[in-house]
N, C-alpha and C positions, 0 to 999 in steps of 0.2 A: 369425534376421531373416536372409534370403536376399536378394541381389541380381541380378537380369536387366537386361541395358540393350539395348534396340532403337531404334536412331537416338537422337531427345531423352530417352524415355523408358524409365525404369527401374521393379520392381515391387520393392517394398521388401515383404517378409512377413513376421511376428512369426511365430517358431517353437519349436513344443512337442516337446519330445525324448519318445521314448515311453519313457523310463527302461531303457534300451538301449543298450549295451556295443557294439551292434553298430555298427562305423563309416560313415556315409552320405557317399559323397564326392560334390562336385560336379560339378556334370556340366554341360561348356563346353558353348553353342551357339552357330556363327559366326549371324551377322546372317543373310545370306544362306539358310537354311538353317532357320531357324524354323518352327517344324510346328504346324497345328491339331489338333484332338484329335481321335480318332474316337467316334463316338456308339453305345457297344455294343447288343445288342438285348437283355439281358439282365443279372441281376445277374451271371450265374456269368459273365460274359467277352462277347468276340466271337462271335458266330458265324461259321464258315465258309464260307467262297463255295463256290460250286460249281467244284469243280478235278478234275483228274485222279487226285490221289490226296491223302491228306488226312496229317497233318503228326505230326512227335513227335520231343521232345528228343530230343537221344543226347548218349554222350559216347564218341569214335573210342578204339579201340586202332591206336596206331602202330606201325609197324616201321619201323625204321631212321628215327629222327625226325629228328636233325639232317642226317640226307641227305637227308630229304623237306622239311624247311623250306626250305634252300637249293637245293633244284632246282626245287620249285615257286614259285609266284609269289608274293613276300612282301607281304602285308597289314600296313597300319598298325597293327591291334587284335590279337590274338591274342584267339580265341574259342573256347567251347566247343563242338563238333561237333552237327551233326542231320545227318540223312539222309533219303534218298527213299525211296519203295516199290519200284518199279520200275527194276531194274539191265538193262542194255542191255547183251547180251556182244554182243564183234564179236570179227573172227579176226583173228588177227594179219597178213594179208596185206591187211587194208585200206589201200588207198592214200591217202594225205592231200592233202587238195584245194590247190589251187592259192590260194595268200590271198598279194593283193601287200603288200608294205612299206608301214607307213606314214611318211613326211614325216618327218626328222629335222631338227627347228629348229635345236638345236647342239647342241655336244659341248664341256663344260669340263673344266677340271681342278678334280676337288671338293673341294680343299685340307684343311686339319682338320676339316671336318663330319664324316666317317665315322674317317679312319685320321689317323695322324700319333701327337705321342708319349704322346696317351691316347688311351680312351676314350670316346666323345660318345654321348647317347643320338640317339636317331632325330626326327632336324629337324624341325621343325614352318618352314611357307612362309605368307608371303600376297604377296596380288598388288595392286600398283597398272597403273594404266594402261600403263605403259609398264616396271614393274619387277616383280621378284622377291626380297622381301627373305627369306634363307634362315637361321633360328635355331638351334641347338644347343649346349645344354651338356654339360659333360666332367661323366664319372659321378662325381667326388669331390665334385661341388660348388664347385669353387672356380670356375667361371670360365663365361662364356655369350658366345659367339661371336653376331656376324649379320656376315651378307655381302648386300650388295645388287646383284643381275645384274640388265644389262640384257635383258628379256623376249625384243626381237628376236635378238640372236646368244650371250647368255650370259657376255658377258664383264661383268667385276667391277668394279663403278662404284664400291667401299667397301666398308671389311673395319672389324671393330670387336669389341673384347674386354672386354666388362664382368664386372668379379669381383661371383660370386655365382653361385649356383645360381638357374636357372630354374625355378619355380613354374608360374606361369599366364600370361595373357597379352590384351592385348584381343582381340577375335575378329574384328576387321578394323582396318585403318589410318584413321586421324578425320581428318577432312575437311580440314584441314591438315598431311597426311604423319607424324600423330603416331602413334608405337605406344606405348603402354602395358604395362609387364613387372613383374609382381611376383617377387623375387629374396630367396633363404637366401642374406643377409651374406657368409654363411660356408659350409664345406665340414661346419659343427659343428652349425651353427644346425637348431633343430628347427621355427623358424617361417617363413614370409613374411615377414621382417620390413623388406622395403628395399622400395619403389616406383620404378620408372625410366621417363622418358617421353625417348624417341626419335626422331631425326627419320628418317624413313626415307629421303630423297632422299640426307642426305650419311653417317648414323649416329652422328653426335654425341649425347650426350646432353644433353639439352636443363636438365635435374634433376634429381634423383634426394632422396628423402627415407627416413628412417628412423621408422620404426613402434613406435611400444610394442605389443604386444599381448598384451591384457588376460587370455589364456587362455593355458597351457603351452604348448599347440602349435596353428597354424594351415596345415593344408595346402593347399589350396586355393584361396583368396580371391579372388572375381571381380573384374574390373575392365572399365571402357568410356572409351571418348574418346569426347566429345562433342562440340558445334561451339566451346565457350570452357571446360568443365568435364571433369578426369578424375576418374571417383567408380571408388572401391572401397569393397567389405566388410571391416572388422575386426574377427572376434567378437564380433558382436551390435550394433557399430555402422555408420553407414554415412561413411564421409569422402568430402568433397569440395574438390576442388584448382583453384586456377585453373590454363588451359591452358599459359598461357603462361611462368610463375615458376614455379609449383610451392606458391604460397604456402596455403595453408590457407581455407578458406571457412566459414561456420558450415554445421551440419546443418540438414535442413527441420526448421520447429516439426511438421511433419505424421506425425514420427517418433515424439513424445516417449513415445506409448504403448507401443511395441512396442522400446523401445531394450533390456529387459531379454532378446530374445529371440534364439537362435542362429544362427549364419550358417558353412554349410557343417560343416568338420573340428574346427573349434572347441572344442578340451575339450582334455582332461588326460589322459594314458597313453597307452604308444607310439603308439596309430594314434587317439586323440583321441575321447573317450565322448562328446562334443557338450553344451551346456550348457543344463540344466533351467532353463524359463522360471518366473517365479511365477503364470502365467498364460496361457491364450491370451491374444492380441490380433486384432486387424483388419489384413488384408491393405492395405496403400497404395502406390498407382502415383504417379507423382512425374515430374516435369521435369526429369532429370539437371543442364540447364543453369543451369534457374533455382531449383529443389527446391521448388518448388511443387506440391502436392500436386492431384492430377488425380480421384482417387475414393479410396474404402474399401470394403471387402467390408461388407456390412450386419450381420453375424454376426462371433464370433469364429471363430476356425480354427485346427485343430490342423494346423498343416504342415512338410513334413518337409524340401521341394525345392523348389526353383524347376526346371522342365523346361524350357516355353517361355514370352517374354516376349510375341511377337507371333505366333499368340492366345498369350494365358494360361493356360498348362497348369502346376497346382501338384499333386504329390505330397504326399497326404492322409491323413490317418490318421481312418480311422471305425469306430466297431465294433470296433478292435482289428486292422481290416485297413489295410495301405498300398496306395492306388490311387493312380490319378492320375485329377483331374478337371478340366474348363475352366473357367473363369471368363469373362466376360463385363461391361465395367464392372463388376467387383464380385459380381457375381449367378453362383451357380454353377449350371453346366451338365451335362452329359452325363458319365458314370464313363467312363473307358477302357482296355478291355484286362480283363489279368487282374491278380489281386491280386498284389503286387510277391514277397511272401514275402522271403526272404532276397537277393535279389538287391539292386543296391545304386542300383536305382533304373532308369529310362528316357534313353536317349538318343536323340535326333533325330537324323538323317540328313538327308535332305531334304523336303521337302511342295511338294504342289500343290493346287488348290482342292480336289478331291475325296482325296486318298490321303496317308497317313502310313507314311513309312518310317523305321523306327528300330532300334536293338540296345537290349541290356542290359547294364549295364555290367560283372554280374555272371555274365553266362550267354553263352554265344557262339551268339547266334541271329539273322538280320535280318527282321524280318517288316514285310509290310506291312499299313495298314488302310483299309478304304471312310470316307470322312467322315461320309459321310452314313448308312450302316447300320449300320458298328462293325463290318463282317465282317472277318476275319483274310482277305484276301486273296492273298496267299502267303508262305510261312518259306522261308527258305535256311541256312545250312550255312558259317559266312562265312569257313570256313579246311579247305576240304572239298579231301582230297591224291587222290582218286579223280577228281574232275572238273575237280581243276586250276582251277574261276573262282572267283575271288574278286572280291567289289568293290573298287575301289581309290578311287571317289569318285563326286562330282558335277558333271557339267557340264551347261549350259542346260538344266536341269530335264531333264534323263535320270543314268541310274547308269550308270556306269564300270566294266566289268570285264574282269578279265584272265585268259587261260586260257594254263597253261602246255603247250608242244608241245615232246617228242621229235621229231626227223627221223631216229634211227635211224641217223645217219650221224657216225663223230668226226671231229674235227678237234682235234691235237694232244693226241690221246688222251682227249678229253673230248666226250660227246653234245653235239652242235651243239643249244641249246636256242633256239626263237622264245615268243613269248607271242603270241595272238591276242587283239586289245584291241576291245571292241564295246562296245554301249550300246542300254539297253533303255527302254522307258517305266519309269513308277515301279512303273505298275498291275498288268503283265506282265512279269516278268523276262526274259521270251525272245519278247516282242515288240519287235523292232531291227532291230540289223546290225552285223555283223562289218565293223571299219573297216577292220581291216589287221592286219598281223603286226608283231612287234619283236624283234630278234636281239637274245638276252640271251644272259650266260653262265649255266652250270648249278650255279656255286659262288659265290654271293653274299651276303655276310654280311647275318646276320638285324637288323644296324643301318642297311641302309642303305634308303636312302629310294625309295617309292613313293608318289607321290602326284599329283592332279590340282587345279591352280590355274592360273588367268587362258586358259584356253582348251588349256593342254598339259598331258600325261602327262610327271614331272619323276622319273626314274629312277638310279639309282647309287649310289657310296659317293667311294669314290677320282675315278674319272671323274664328271659329270653329263652324263645325256643329258635333252633336250626333244622329246619328240614332239607335236607339234601334231593337234588331235582336230580342225580345222578343214578341215584338206586332207586330204580324204579321196579313197586315189584311183578314178579312174574305173572300174577294174575290180574295185573292191571288192564283195564281194556282197551282194544287198539281202536276207536274213536274217543270225541267228545262228547259227553254223556250229560243231557240236560236233565237240571234237577226238578221231575212233575211239581207241579204249580201247588200245590198241596200241601209242600216239604219244602216249598222257599223259608227261608230262614227270618222272622220277626214275627212281631207279635201276632198281627194281623195276615199274617201269608195264609191261610186257608180261606180267606174272603173270597170268594167266588168271582173270575171275572168272568162277560157274557162275551161271546165269539163275535162281537156287532164292537168290542173295543180294543182300540188299538193300545197295546202292552210290552212290547217287547222292542230291544234297540238296535233294526237293523236301518231304517231309512231315516237317513237324519236330516237329509237336504231342502226336503220341498221347498222350505221357504225361501228358498235360490231360483224355485225354478219357476219363476212367472215368465211370459212368452213375451215373443216381442212385439205384438200387435198391443198386449196390455201396459209395456214399458211405453209403445211409441204416444199412446192414449193419454199420459201422461207427461208428455216430453222429456222422458229418459233416453239415453242413447242405448239401443239394446245390442251393442256389439262393444260396450265397455263391461271388461270384468264383472262376473256378478260379487257381489258383496258380502263378505266372511258371516256381517253380524245381518245379515237379510236386512240393512237400512240402506234403500239406494239416496245419494244428493246428487243434484247437478248444480252448478252456478252461472253468474253471467246476465244475460238480461231476464231471463226465467229460471229463479231458483224452485228448485222440487227435490219435494222427499217425501219418499214411502219408505213405510216401517212396516213389517210383517214381522209376526210374536205367534207361535202356539204353545199351549198348556195342555198337557195331556194329565188328568186325574185319574189317581188311583181309586179302587173302591175300599170301602172299610168295614167294618164289623156287623153296620148296620143299613150300610147306605153305596148303591153303586157308584161304579165311576162316572155313569152319567149325571148318576143324580148330584154328584158331587160339581161334574162341570155344570149343570142348570143352576146351580148355585152360584157359581163363579162365575156363568154370565150376569145373575143377575147385579152381583155385586159391580162388574164391571159396570153394568148398565146404568148402577148410580152414580158413579162419578160425574158422567156428561149428561145432558139433555138430549137423550137418546128416544125414536120410536119405535115402536116394532114394526117389521117387515116379512112379507111372505119369499119363498122362493129360492132361502140357499140354506142350506143344512136342515137342522130340526128346529131352531130357534135361530133370528136374526135381529140384532138391535142395530140401527142408523143413525147418526149424528152427523152436523151440519149444517149450516145454515144457507141465506143467500151470498152471493159472490161480493165482497168486502173490497172499500180501498182503502190503500195507506200511504208514506211518501218518504221520501227519502233525500240527502240534500247530494246527490254524487250527484249531480251539474247544480248551475244556476239560472233558472230558478229552480224551485223542488218537484222533484223528479216522481211523477204519479205511480201507483201501484192495483193492481187487481186482484186478489189474492182470493179461493176458491179451495177451501177444505172439505175433505168427507170422510168418514170412517164407518168403520162396519166390525161389529161382534157377532160372529156365528160360531153357533154349535153344532157338532155332529155328534152322535155318544159321547164318548170323554172326548171329545177335541170340543177345545175354544181357541180359536182363532182368532186374530183382533189385525186389521190393516186399515193403514189411514193415511194418507196424503194430502200434502198443503201445495202449494204450486201459485209464484205470486210470481206475474211479469212485471216489468219494472221499465220497458223502451216505450217514452211517450211515442205514439206515432205508429207504432209497429203493433198487428193482431198480437192480442194475449190471448192466454191457454181457455179453451172454453170451459165454464163451469160441468156441462153436459161431457164431454170426455173427460175429465175429471174425475168424477162420480162412478162414469163406466170404465174407469182405466180400474178403480179400487176395485170392482164388482168381479171382474173379468181376471185379475188377480188374484182374486180368494176363490174364484175358479178354477184358476190355474195348479194351487195349492192343494184345495179338495183334493183334485184329481190324482195329482204325486201321491195323496194317502192314501188313495182309494178307494176316494167319495166325490164322485164325477156327478155333476150336478147338470140340469136339463140349461139350455137358454133362457133366460131368464123371460117373464113373460113382459109385452110391451105396452105400456098405459095410451092410454090418448093427449097426443100433445097438445098444451094449452092455446089458446084461442090466439095472442099475441105469440110470435116468434122471432122477434128482435124489439130492441131498447129503440131505434130511431136515433135522430141526434141530441142524445139525453143533456150531454154536457153545453150544447146548445141555450137550452132550452132553459138552463138552470144559471147558467153564467152571470145574466141581466139579472137577477136575485144576490146573488154572490155579489157582484160590483156593487151593491149599498154597503157591505158590510167590510172585502177584502179588493184588494188590487186585482186586476188581470192576472192569470198566469195561467199558462201554456201546461198543462200537468193531466192528461188526459189519457184515458185506452180504450179500443174496445174489442170484445171478444172476436177469433176469426169467423165466428158465425152469427155474429152479430147482436148474440144474443145477451150481452153483459156490457155492460160500460162501468169505468170509473173515470171520476174529477174531483182533483184537490189544486184548492186555493189556501197559501200557505203567507201569512206576514207574521211572523214569531212575533209575542208566544202565542197568537193566533192561528187559527187553521181550520180549516172547513173541507169534509170529507165524504162524497158522494156516489155510493156504488148502485146499478141499480139490472136487476138479472130479469128476462122473461122466461121465468122456469118450465122446463119442458117435464116430460113424464120420468116419472120414477125411474131409476135403472135397472130397478130391482125390483117385483113385488107387485106392477100393474099398475099403480097409483097413476092417476094424472096428472096434468099439469098444475090444473087449476087445485087440484086436494096436496099436492105437493108445497106449493106456495102458501096455500092454507095452515098445513102445517106447518112450516118456515117460521109465519108471522107469531101462529100460537105459541110457539116453544122459543121465541124472543126474549131477553132481558125484560123486564117492564112491567108497566102494568097499561090496560087497554085505554087508549086514547081517542075516542071517535069523533070525528068529522075528517081524520082526511082518509081517503080513500076508500072501499070496502073493509079495511081491518087497520090494526095498527095497536103499536106498542110503545112506549115511551117511557124510556129509563135515563137518571142520573146519577150511574154507577159512582163517581167522587162530585167533588165540589164543581171542578172544573169542565166536565164531561157533559153535553145532554143531548142524548142520541133517539132516534125514533127510526121505527124500524114501519113499512106502511105498504099495503097494498090493493093494487086495483087488477081486479080478475086473476092472472097471474101473473102479473107486471109487480115485482116485490124490488123495494128502493128502502135502501139504508144510510142515515144522513145521520152525521157525528160533526158537532160543534165541539169545538176545544178553546178556552179561555182562562188561561193564567191566571190566578189571582194577582200576580205583581204586575198584570196588563195596565198599561196607562188609562185605556178608555174600555174598561171593561162593561162589556153588555150587562143589562139588568136579568135578570131570570126572565122575567115575561119578556124581555128583547130577543133575550136566543130561543126562548119554545116558539114566537112570532118567524126568527127566521128557520126554525128547523120545519115549520109546515110552511112556510110558504115554498122551502128547496124539494120539501117532499112533493108537495101538489103541483109545482111545478115538472119535474120528473113523472109522476104520472099520467102526466098527460099526454093523449093521446097524437 
């Protein structure tokens, strides 16, 4: 069960976990920033609007990370980075435009918000008509400090310390000035087991209630303040308390159907595994003050989380995918955006009638969607050092951005840094104006406060400064100014970037733009929503995974971004048995051997599997692109995935992403196919040898093109796995089938083992397994025999060796 409140309306949704140990975090949404959902153009996800450049999800390689964090604008959330396509290089002699200073509303002592006798978490801030309430909890979870500040001058009106560590709180101050907070009663408490109501005008604790947590752990329970009732979730329960005295009120009768559903992260285990419902259930919307149900969904739904209550947006599970879907008066509406994959949900930031802006809990991307068409309007890296521009918050239905500026002048041995503050529309982050400059120190603590609340930009730690966003200097520019690259704040900000290096944050989603053709080659459904984490998965008789990851590296004082990327490629190559290939990017490494066999007891007798794996690591300028796929076919008797298709699919996906990044590549050169194009009845040939040791088994697969086959015999604890592949030409680089087969054997684990085929490698990775990889021409066989030590009739090492040799020779016979 999940709870989200908007005014007097709460939405209670019965939730069914997906039998996964993956933790889903609660998403806290301020009532003032609840967002409508987008209308996607297709099941695959939002189409791209007509933008100057397309996007790609990336991970950035940072140099001097700690210094850069301190010298660039510090945001409220740390996110994975994303890059733009075009990098505008600037000359170190560029003059810095004259930007007037924003008016400082006030500056006061920050007290113990960030400094003192202990460490404090980054503060949270509420705003009322005339006050700011600042909350922070020490990292030991022993106490929570609140301070009421006069919004006009910053003076402290009151301060209070509440025992316990802060978990969550109401998104807004209640109509009577009450703030509701869920706390851990002690630094050792696993669950948020205390609810406290605080008067925001005095800091007085009006009442507190200790709660019994049905599960072992409850990390982020939601809580809302109505006109007469405080409502909070509690592990599948919705609890209601009288606003005046905290007395418990009866639950709504509309919740009977969903009492056994999960809420937030309630569950067992270190991070909360969730509580499985006995069934799916209908969602219920009710008035929190009265508990009166308003409507229910017509059908039972499998719900993972509530993203927004106004309008109602749910994270739902449909057909094995986690999606966002809008509901209107209980009726299902359009799906929104991407398949969420392993991200922990979508978190709205702001919205208006036509535009939604939000981010992902486990990704580091800010995206805007058109609510009428579902198009992705724009995407940005929220933590980009090279641009220095970071989202600070929302003011007057506009996004507030900050960009670090280095004046290249020193004051007291430190660079003098400013921050340019700008606002933009939700629909276009480049449509707006720069409001002014804010003086700041280059070296601020990561726990310092940067937030927008009540028309003020509030910054600082040991000292808090508020800057008015409404008092714009008369000579402020009427457009958003971009800081010249030579003046970006940071110790290495004057390092030149080449024109070829990707350095800005405009194109974030290249990794999702894999073509339908590439997906079909890998056996993935091109009509399914594109995954937000760029990791495709499918199950059933053919289990497929495709993972794509981008890294964009920065230049340092003595090396270009391309040099740093080359080092990263080399480091990644050392982690795998890679081999160089030509035809993709400036450098490329490939990994992956011949097809292998596996087995599972999904049926009796054992069911065999044929697995093909392939990976590429490609560098182009300062781009490092990793792509890998694993495809396992398990339906005995049905055509299995062709290893050549798996390799071609990875190459095609890499070319798709590079093209989205503005680095199109020519079609790879085709090598000469091998002499052998099919394995023939290999399992029949091997069966006579295997039968001497293991009973017959019908566990065999052949790829659709006949170029690979797998057969498995199992008599626990003994098992024999055989995979044979007629290796074709390399999918990139022009190597022939024979050359590819030769490299595969030579890169296999083990020592040379003459006498079997043209070449062979023998390995005994543990005391139970004997593995032989052998080649005849371009035909490669992998034989693995496992005989555990506790077997009653375990073979000797010599007998195991003779067995795998006989099987390999039988498999290699023409």
